[in-house]
C-alpha positions in Angstrom: 0.0 0.0 0.0 1.3 3.5 -0.9 1.8 6.1 1.8 -1.1 8.1 0.6 -3.4 5.1 0.6 -2.2 4.0 4.0 -2.9 7.5 5.5 -6.3 7.7 3.8 -7.3 4.2 5.0 -6.4 5.1 8.6 -8.7 8.0 8.5 -11.5 6.0 6.8 -11.4 7.9 3.5 -10.8 6.9 -0.1 -7.5 8.0 -1.5 -7.6 11.1 -3.7 -5.2 12.6 -6.3 -2.4 14.7 -4.8 -3.5 17.9 -6.5 -7.1 17.6 -5.5 -8.6 20.5 -3.6 -11.0 18.1 -2.1 -8.0 16.2 -0.7 -6.7 19.4 1.0 -10.1 20.1 2.5 -10.2 16.6 3.9 -6.8 16.8 5.5 -7.8 20.2 7.1 -11.0 18.6 8.5 -9.1 15.5 9.5 -6.5 17.5 11.4 -9.2 19.4 13.3 -11.0 16.2 14.0 -7.9 14.5 15.3 -7.1 17.5 17.6 -10.6 17.3 19.0 -10.2 13.6 19.5 -6.9 14.0 21.3 -8.5 16.6 23.7 -11.4 14.2 24.3 -9.1 11.3 25.1 -7.2 13.4 27.6 -10.5 14.7 29.1 -12.0 11.2 29.4 -8.8 9.5 30.4 -9.4 6.6 28.2 -6.7 6.9 25.6 -3.9 4.6 24.4 -1.7 5.3 27.4 -4.3 3.5 29.5 -4.6 0.4 27.3 -3.8 -2.8 29.0 -2.6 -1.0 32.1 -3.1 -1.8 35.8 -5.5 0.5 37.5 -3.8 2.7 40.1 -1.2 0.0 40.7 -3.8 -2.6 41.5 -2.7 -6.0 40.0 -6.2 -7.3 40.3 -7.6 -4.8 37.8 -6.7 -3.9 34.3 -8.1 -1.6 31.6 -8.0 -2.0 27.9 -9.7 -0.5 24.8 -9.2 -3.7 22.9 -9.6 -6.9 24.9 -9.3 -8.4 28.3 -9.1 -11.7 30.2 -9.9 -12.3 33.9 -9.0 -15.7 35.2 -8.1 -17.2 38.6 -4.4 -17.2 37.8 -2.4 -14.4 36.2 -0.4 -16.8 34.0 -3.6 -18.1 32.4 -5.1 -14.6 32.0 -1.9 -13.8 30.0 -2.2 -17.0 28.0 -5.7 -15.9 27.0 -4.6 -12.4 26.2 -1.8 -13.7 24.0 -4.4 -15.6 21.9 -6.3 -12.3 21.6 -3.2 -10.4 20.5 -2.8 -12.9 17.7 -6.2 -12.0 16.4 -8.0 -14.8 18.2 -11.7 -14.9 19.1 -12.7 -14.7 22.7 -13.3 -18.5 22.4 -9.7 -19.1 21.3 -8.6 -17.3 24.5 -11.1 -19.3 26.6 -9.7 -22.6 25.3 -6.1 -21.6 25.9 -6.8 -20.1 29.4 -9.0 -23.0 30.5 -6.3 -25.5 29.5 -3.8 -23.4 31.4 -6.0 -23.4 34.5 -6.3 -27.2 34.4 -2.5 -27.4 34.7 -1.7 -24.7 37.3 -5.0 -25.0 39.3 -5.7 -28.8 39.2 -7.2 -28.2 42.6 -10.4 -27.0 40.9 -10.5 -27.7 37.2 -9.1 -29.7 34.3 -10.0 -31.8 31.3 -11.1 -34.5 33.8 -14.1 -32.4 34.7 -16.8 -30.4 33.0 -17.9 -26.8 32.3 -20.6 -24.3 31.4 -19.7 -21.7 28.8 -21.8 -18.8 27.5 -20.6 -17.2 24.2 -22.2 -14.0 22.8 -21.3 -12.9 19.2 -21.1 -9.1 19.1 -22.2 -8.7 15.5 -25.3 -10.9 15.5 -26.2 -10.8 19.1 -26.5 -14.6 19.2 -25.7 -16.1 22.6 -25.2 -19.8 23.0 -24.9 -22.0 26.1 -22.4 -24.8 25.8 -23.2 -27.5 28.4 -20.3 -29.8 28.9 -21.4 -30.9 32.4 -20.3 -34.4 33.4 -22.9 -37.2 33.0 -23.6 -40.3 35.0 -22.0 -43.5 33.6 -24.4 -46.1 32.0 -23.9 -48.4 34.9 -24.9 -45.8 37.5 -28.1 -46.0 39.5 -29.8 -44.0 42.2 -29.0 -46.6 44.8 -25.4 -47.2 43.8 -24.0 -45.7 47.0 -26.4 -47.3 49.4 -23.8 -49.6 50.9 -20.8 -47.4 50.5 -21.9 -43.7 51.0 -18.4 -42.4 51.2 -17.6 -43.4 47.6 -20.2 -40.9 46.3 -17.7 -38.1 47.1 -14.3 -39.8 47.0 -12.7 -42.4 44.8 -13.1 -43.4 41.2 -16.8 -44.4 41.7 -17.6 -40.7 42.3 -16.5 -39.8 38.8 -18.9 -38.5 36.1 -18.0 -38.8 32.4 -15.8 -35.7 31.7 -17.1 -33.2 29.2 -14.8 -30.1 29.3 -12.6 -31.1 26.4 -15.7 -31.8 24.2 -17.2 -28.4 25.1 -14.0 -26.5 24.4 -13.7 -28.1 21.0 -17.3 -27.5 20.0 -17.1 -23.8 20.9 -13.8 -23.6 19.0 -15.2 -25.3 15.9 -17.9 -22.7 15.7 -15.9 -19.6 16.7 -12.2 -20.3 16.7 -9.8 -18.4 14.5 -6.5 -19.8 15.7 -5.2 -23.4 15.1 -6.4 -25.8 17.7 -2.9 -27.1 18.3 -1.5 -23.7 19.0 -4.0 -23.1 21.9 -2.5 -26.1 23.8 1.1 -25.1 23.7 1.2 -22.8 26.8 -0.5 -25.5 28.9 1.8 -28.2 27.6 4.9 -26.1 28.4 3.7 -25.4 31.9 3.0 -29.1 32.6 6.3 -30.3 31.0 8.7 -27.6 32.1 7.1 -26.9 35.5 5.0 -24.1 37.1 5.4 -22.4 40.4 2.7 -23.0 43.0 0.9 -19.9 44.3 -0.1 -19.9 47.9 -3.8 -20.8 47.1 -2.8 -24.0 45.3 -0.2 -24.9 48.0 -2.7 -24.4 50.8 -5.2 -26.7 48.9 -2.4 -29.3 48.7 -1.7 -29.1 52.4 -5.4 -29.3 53.3 -5.8 -32.5 51.2 -2.4 -33.8 52.1 -3.6 -37.2 53.4 -5.6 -37.9 50.3 -2.7 -36.8 48.0 -0.3 -39.1 49.8 -2.7 -42.0 49.6 -3.1 -41.9 45.8 -0.1 -42.9 43.7 -1.0 -40.5 40.9 -1.5 -37.4 43.0 1.5 -38.3 45.2 3.8 -38.4 42.1 2.8 -34.9 41.0 2.1 -33.0 44.3 4.3 -34.9 46.7 7.4 -36.1 44.8 9.9 -37.7 47.2 7.0 -38.2 49.7 6.9 -34.5 50.7 4.0 -32.2 49.9 4.8 -29.3 47.6 4.6 -25.9 49.2 4.2 -22.3 48.0 6.9 -21.3 45.4 7.8 -24.9 44.8 7.9 -26.0 41.2 5.3 -28.6 40.1 5.6 -30.9 37.1 3.0 -33.1 35.4 4.8 -34.8 32.4 2.0 -37.3 31.8 -0.5 -34.5 31.4 1.9 -32.7 29.1 2.0 -35.8 26.9 -1.8 -36.1 27.0 -2.3 -32.5 26.0 0.3 -32.9 23.2 -1.6 -35.9 21.7 -5.0 -34.1 22.0 -3.5 -31.0 20.4 -2.6 -33.0 17.3 -5.4 -35.6 17.1 -8.2 -33.5 18.5 -10.6 -34.6 21.2 -11.1 -37.9 19.5 -7.8 -39.0 21.2 -9.7 -38.8 24.5 -13.3 -39.8 23.5 -12.4 -42.5 21.1 -8.6 -43.1 21.2 -5.5 -44.1 23.0 -5.7 -41.3 25.7 -9.2 -42.3 26.6 -8.4 -46.0 26.7 -5.5 -45.3 29.1 -7.6 -43.1 31.2 -10.5 -45.6 31.5 -8.0 -48.4 32.4 -6.7 -46.3 35.2 -10.2 -45.5 36.4 -11.4 -49.1 36.4 -8.2 -50.3 38.1 -9.2 -48.2 41.2 -12.8 -49.2 41.3 -14.6 -46.9 38.8 -17.5 -48.1 36.6 -16.9 -45.8 33.6 -16.3 -47.5 30.3 -14.9 -46.5 26.9 -18.4 -46.7 25.6 -19.5 -44.1 28.2 -16.9 -41.5 27.0 -17.4 -42.5 23.3 -21.1 -41.7 23.7 -20.6 -38.4 25.6 -22.3 -35.5 23.9 -22.3 -31.8 24.9 -25.5 -29.8 24.6 -25.6 -26.5 22.8 -28.7 -24.3 23.3 -29.7 -20.7 23.1 -28.5 -19.0 26.3 -31.3 -18.3 28.8 -32.2 -14.6 28.9 -33.7 -12.8 31.8 -34.6 -9.1 32.0 -34.5 -7.3 35.3 -33.4 -4.0 36.9 -32.7 -2.5 33.4 -30.3 -5.2 32.3 -30.5 -8.5 30.4 -28.5 -11.4 31.8 -27.6 -14.3 29.5 -26.8 -17.6 31.2 -27.1 -21.3 31.4 -30.5 -23.1 31.5 -30.9 -26.1 33.8 -29.2 -28.2 35.0 -27.6 -24.9 36.1 -29.6 -23.2 38.9 -27.4 -20.1 38.6 -29.3 -18.1 35.9 -32.8 -18.7 37.2 -31.6 -18.3 40.8 -30.0 -14.9 40.1 -33.0 -13.8 38.0 -35.4 -14.6 40.8 -33.4 -12.5 43.3 -33.0 -9.6 40.9 -36.8 -9.7 40.2 -37.5 -9.5 43.9 -35.4 -6.4 44.1 -37.0 -5.0 40.9 -40.4 -5.4 42.6 -39.4 -2.7 45.1 -39.6 -0.3 42.1 -36.4 1.5 43.1 -32.7 0.7 42.7 -32.3 2.1 46.2 -33.9 -1.1 47.5 -30.4 -2.7 47.3 -28.6 0.1 49.1 -27.0 0.0 52.5 -27.5 -2.4 55.4 -31.3 -2.6 54.6 -30.4 -3.8 51.1 -28.1 -6.4 52.6 -31.0 -7.7 54.8 -33.3 -7.8 51.8 -30.6 -9.7 49.8 -30.3 -12.3 52.5 -34.1 -12.8 52.7 -34.3 -13.0 48.9 -31.6 -15.7 48.9 -33.4 -17.7 51.5 -36.5 -17.7 49.3 -34.5 -18.6 46.2 -32.7 -21.5 47.8 -36.1 -22.9 49.0 -37.4 -22.9 45.4 -34.4 -24.0 43.3 -34.3 -27.7 44.4 -37.2 -28.5 42.2 -34.8 -28.2 39.3 -32.9 -31.0 37.6 -31.6 -32.1 34.2 -34.4 -31.1 31.7 -33.7 -34.1 29.6 -34.9 -36.3 32.5 -37.4 -34.2 34.5 -39.9 -31.6 33.5 -38.7 -28.3 35.0 -40.7 -26.0 32.8 -43.1 -24.8 35.5 -40.3 -24.1 38.0 -38.2 -22.3 35.5 -41.1 -20.1 34.5 -41.8 -19.3 38.2 -38.2 -18.4 38.9 -38.1 -16.1 35.8 -41.5 -14.5 36.6 -41.7 -10.9 37.9 -45.1 -11.6 39.4 -43.8 -14.7 41.3 -40.9 -12.6 42.6 -43.3 -9.9 43.7 -45.3 -12.4 45.8 -42.0 -13.5 47.5 -41.0 -9.8 48.0 -44.3 -9.2 49.9 -43.2 -11.9 52.3 -40.0 -10.0 53.1 -40.2 -7.7 56.1 -37.6 -5.0 56.7 -37.5 -5.4 60.5 -37.2 -9.2 60.9 -36.1 -12.5 59.5 -37.7 -15.9 60.0 -36.9 -19.6 60.7 -36.3 -21.8 57.7 -39.8 -23.3 57.7 -41.2 -19.9 56.8 -39.6 -20.1 53.3 -41.3 -23.5 52.7 -38.3 -25.5 51.4 -39.3 -29.0 50.3 -36.0 -30.6 49.5 -32.5 -30.8 50.9 -30.0 -28.4 49.3 -27.4 -29.3 46.7 -24.0 -28.7 48.3 -21.6 -28.5 45.4 -18.0 -27.3 45.6 -14.9 -25.8 44.0 -14.7 -24.6 40.4 -12.8 -22.0 38.5 -14.1 -19.1 36.4 -12.9 -16.9 33.6 -14.4 -14.0 31.7 -13.1 -12.8 28.2 -14.0 -9.9 25.9 -12.2 -9.5 22.6 -11.5 -6.6 20.2 -14.9 -7.2 18.4 -16.7 -7.3 21.7 -17.4 -11.0 21.5 -17.7 -12.3 25.0 -17.2 -15.5 26.9 -18.2 -16.4 30.5 -17.0 -19.9 31.5 -17.1 -21.9 34.7 -15.1 -25.1 34.8 -14.9 -27.7 37.6 -13.8 -31.0 38.9 -16.1 -30.3 42.0 -14.3 -30.8 45.3 -10.6 -30.0 45.8 -8.7 -32.5 43.6 -12.1 -34.0 42.6 -12.3 -37.7 43.4 -8.8 -37.5 45.0 -7.5 -39.7 42.2 -5.1 -38.8 39.4 -4.8 -41.1 36.4 -1.1 -42.0 36.3 -0.9 -42.8 32.6 -2.6 -39.5 31.5 -1.9 -37.1 34.4 -5.7 -36.2 34.5 -7.3 -35.5 37.9 -10.7 -37.3 38.1 -13.8 -35.3 39.0 -16.2 -36.3 41.8 -19.3 -34.8 40.1 -21.5 -37.7 41.1 -21.6 -36.2 44.5 -23.7 -33.4 43.0 -26.6 -35.8 42.5 -29.1 -36.5 45.2 -29.7 -40.1 46.3 -32.7 -41.6 48.2 -30.6 -42.5 51.2 -28.7 -39.2 51.5 -27.9 -38.3 55.1 -29.0 -34.7 54.7 -27.6 -32.1 57.1 -30.8 -29.9 56.8 -33.1 -32.9 57.7 -35.1 -32.4 54.5 -35.7 -35.2 52.0 -33.4 -35.4 49.0 -34.7 -34.0 45.7 -36.1 -36.7 43.4 -35.5 -34.3 40.4 -31.8 -34.7 41.0 -31.7 -38.5 41.5 -29.0 -40.4 39.5 -29.9 -41.9 36.2 -27.5 -43.1 33.4 -26.3 -40.2 31.2 -28.0 -37.6 33.4 -26.3 -34.3 34.4 -26.4 -33.3 38.0 -27.8 -30.0 39.2 -25.3 -27.2 39.6 -24.9 -23.8 41.3 -22.5 -22.6 38.5 -23.6 -19.2 37.1 -21.6 -17.9 34.1 -23.3 -14.7 32.9 -23.0 -12.2 30.2 -24.7 -8.9 30.9 -26.4 -6.5 28.4 -27.7 -3.0 28.6 -29.9 -1.9 25.8 -28.6 -4.8 23.8 -25.0 -3.7 24.1 -22.4 -5.7 26.1 -22.2 -4.3 29.6 -20.0 -7.1 31.0 -19.3 -10.7 31.9 -19.3 -12.2 35.4 -19.1 -15.5 37.2 -17.7 -17.2 40.2 -16.3 -20.3 41.9 -17.4 -21.6 45.3 -20.2 -24.1 45.0 -23.4 -23.0 46.9 -21.8 -19.6 47.5 -21.5 -18.8 43.7 -25.0 -17.4 43.4 -24.8 -15.0 46.4 -21.3 -13.9 45.3 -22.3 -13.1 41.7 -25.4 -11.3 42.9 -23.5 -9.1 45.3 -20.9 -8.1 42.7 -23.6 -7.6 40.1 -25.6 -5.3 42.5 -22.5 -3.5 43.6 -21.4 -2.6 40.1 -24.3 -2.5 37.8 -27.0 -1.3 40.2 -25.2 0.7 42.9 -22.5 2.0 40.6 -19.4 0.8 42.4 -16.1 0.8 40.5 -15.6 -2.7 39.1 -12.6 -3.4 41.4 -14.4 -2.1 44.5 -17.5 -4.2 43.5 -15.4 -7.4 43.6 -13.4 -6.5 46.7 -16.4 -5.5 48.7 -16.8 -7.9 51.7 -19.6 -10.4 51.2 -22.3 -12.3 53.1 -23.7 -15.7 52.3 -26.8 -17.7 53.3 -27.9 -21.2 52.3 -31.2 -21.3 54.2 -30.2 -24.2 56.5 -28.4 -23.8 58.8 -30.2 -20.5 59.4 -27.0 -18.4 59.7 -25.6 -15.4 57.8 -22.0 -16.2 57.0 -19.9 -13.0 56.8 -16.4 -12.5 55.5 -13.8 -12.0 58.2 -10.3 -13.1 57.2 -6.9 -11.8 56.1 -5.0 -12.9 53.0 -1.3 -13.9 53.1 -0.4 -10.5 51.6 -2.2 -8.7 54.4 -5.4 -7.7 52.5 -8.4 -8.0 54.8 -12.0 -8.8 53.9 -14.4 -8.0 56.7 -18.1 -7.0 56.9 -18.3 -3.7 58.9 -19.4 -4.1 62.6 -22.3 -1.7 61.9 -23.7 -4.1 59.3 -23.4 -7.0 61.7 -25.3 -5.1 64.4 -28.0 -4.1 61.9 -28.5 -7.7 60.9 -28.5 -9.0 64.4 -31.2 -6.5 65.4 -33.4 -8.1 62.8 -32.9 -11.6 64.2 -30.2 -12.9 62.0 -27.7 -15.3 63.5 -24.2 -14.5 62.3 -21.0 -16.6 61.9 -17.7 -15.6 60.3 -16.3 -17.4 57.2 -12.9 -17.3 55.4 -12.4 -17.8 51.7 -15.8 -18.7 50.3 -16.4 -17.6 46.7 -14.2 -16.0 44.1 -15.6 -13.7 41.4 -14.2 -12.7 38.0 -15.7 -9.6 36.3 -15.3 -7.8 33.0 -17.2 -4.5 32.7 -17.6 -2.3 29.6 -18.0 1.5 30.2 -21.1 2.3 28.1 -20.9 6.0 28.8 -18.2 6.9 26.3 -16.8 5.3 23.2 -13.1 4.6 23.1 -11.3 6.9 20.6 -8.3 4.8 19.7 -7.2 4.0 16.1 -6.9 0.4 17.4 -10.6 0.0 17.6 -12.7 -1.2 14.7 -14.6 2.1 14.7 -12.7 4.3 12.3 -15.3 7.0 12.3 -14.8 7.7 16.0 -18.6 7.3 16.6 -20.4 5.5 19.4 -20.8 2.3 17.4 -19.1 0.6 14.6 -20.7 -0.2 11.3 -22.4 -3.3 12.9 -23.9 -1.2 15.7 -21.5 -2.6 18.3 -20.4 -0.2 21.0 -16.7 -0.1 21.9 -16.2 1.3 25.4 -13.3 0.9 27.8 -13.0 -2.6 29.2 -12.1 -3.2 32.9 -11.2 -6.7 34.0 -11.0 -7.7 37.6 -9.7 -11.0 38.9 -10.7 -11.6 42.5 -7.7 -11.0 44.8 -9.2 -13.6 47.2 -7.6 -16.3 45.0 -4.6 -14.2 44.0 -6.1 -13.7 40.5 -4.5 -11.2 38.0 -6.2 -10.2 34.8 -4.6 -9.3 31.5 -5.4 -6.7 28.8 -4.1 -6.0 25.4 
């Protein structure tokens, strides 16, 4: 391209002859426009000098005009950002970052587990839900743990059929721009060459030390020489590196119908599992339209059942919406109302289950219904709380665990919100020695007729085990829209505490107007209906950062009859927010006309990514 053509294309104009008076007028106008643009950039403080930069020295927050990744681990955020820099779609970044997390955070995720992923295309507005949740093996039954209840949560018998790899591949086939093999390389290098353990992972290793030492596969990776690895130690998983290398070349068929899968199943069956090659060969992900719910001026896009996250969050937001004022969520009174709304939500959600096996249409409709929410809101009193029977729960609660979450927005404003899990810390407490894969223990998320329920309520029949069924989940990956423009992506890890955590951050930022970083850092409360206690954050991180609900808030809640108890690390939230007030004015954006939207009507505002410091997360921007 000639210099004149290059200059003209950068300004969005067709090249004109050198002696054209029209060309001179264009350059005069362009210079004036550029000067105004520069002044606006300085005034709004959203120029190139802020792109991809930490906010006020806070490593947990980053701003970018182009694209961002927020994951549990800074290395994986950077792996995702590197994919975006190469022109990758948000899904490319999600694949690379999720594989990375499976290596450096095997405590909570990996290809031995499952995931929920929401993908929204900026140009078409299409939003799809990729359900790669684990399924029960063909030999599973609702009474399979009757004589050995401990094996429901621990050991190879607790493993559901892994789906994460199939889900990543399906999303990549539809959206990916970069070669599948390339997306595996960072994770392969980390597994083969070693990665340094952050304190969160080291503490998890210590907390499950007996289980790690008891399993040959886990012991070889996390306790070489018989000693548990500690913070800043280097961890290696060469078998997983080899597994990922094969899958990067042969595709997911290597696992679902090939040598990797055969080795994995042999290891599983050698330690008492019932999964077969036929089970993994017949595993299928489900791709549906994302569930949409409108409340409080926003649209949330999330997973349909067997996730209870989207409908649970929608119900609570609709309860707040029925107050007819955003002030309903403010202050200590807003906190009391949130707790009451959560108690009602938890009482309702256990009627849900896998819609391929149980009819949940009525319950989903109720949880999405503003009129149903208004009836519940009328049962909330600002001066008191009630005992659990007031909320009329019929079934014992699902008590799921763990997980890891990531949020990604790319240069085109395509967005991904993905929650990945192996359930409990180190899943089934078994690592396949030949493949390096940690087994999930997702069967523990099912209900069984003989469950010893801590809340003394009967187990939910809708969530009983059946072959190929998916268990109910609290995972809640969300994409948030305002007036059909991307406002953000959000999600969390932490089992039952995912829904309260996502709600609190959503309300903090989108409704109450907190800065994204402050919205994530703000101390949280949790409730799960039974036991009838408000759990409030009260703990200090290794680096000295403290999370504690103010004393005044605790007194306010106690005056209304709440019983309080402190809790440490409970849930971890990742957030990406797009500033919809001002368009970015950078030449790096796709909007060459410097208008509010590009030619497809897609708004490009400043992106802020926040990785929850509670898990030492660090985001990355371009």
